[in-house]
C-alpha positions, 0 to 999 in steps of 0.5 A: 646134614640130614634132617629128621622130622620129630613129631608124635601123634599128639604133637604135630604141625597144624594142617596146612602149616608149613613147619615141623614140630621138631627136627633132628640134625646131627646131635641137635634136636630143635623144637618149634614153639610149642603152644598149649594144645592138648592131644585133641588139638584144642587149647587146654585152658585159659589159665597160664600155669596150665598152659605152661605145663601143656607146652612143656608136656608137648616138648617132653613128648616130642623129645621122648618120641625121638629117644631124648629127654628133658635133661637133654634140653640146653635152651628153652625160650619162652614167649608170653603175651604178658610178662606176669605169666612168666614171672608168676609161673617160672617155678614150673620149670623145676617140675620139668628140668633139673640143674643145671637148668637150660639157658632161657630168654623170655620175650613178653608183651607179644601176640601169639597165633591164637588170642587164647594162647598166653604162652609158647615155648621153643627148645633146643636139645643136644643128644650127642656125646 
């Protein structure tokens, strides 16, 4: 099966990192964990809610760059440094997704690649029939 790179100007893999922001394989789009980096490559805020929204904005931008939408997401996994960031802000999902909501797993109490990152979100989208 052929794989196609998914990236946008504002959402790319970090220089020198050997991963793709997203790949399309057949009817599936799989997005790497998106972190709270803005288009300038800097962390947007130390506020958990703002970081949630940036991660989801990055997912949305990647999907749209490949002709998909947030409605195509079937799985969205959330990694948080503290479960309070998940429990206190999971309603943000309603701003980006509609029912039936994507399935999800939340993993808390972990270290992310940068100390200031509180949240990372990965997604799988089905774009076939």
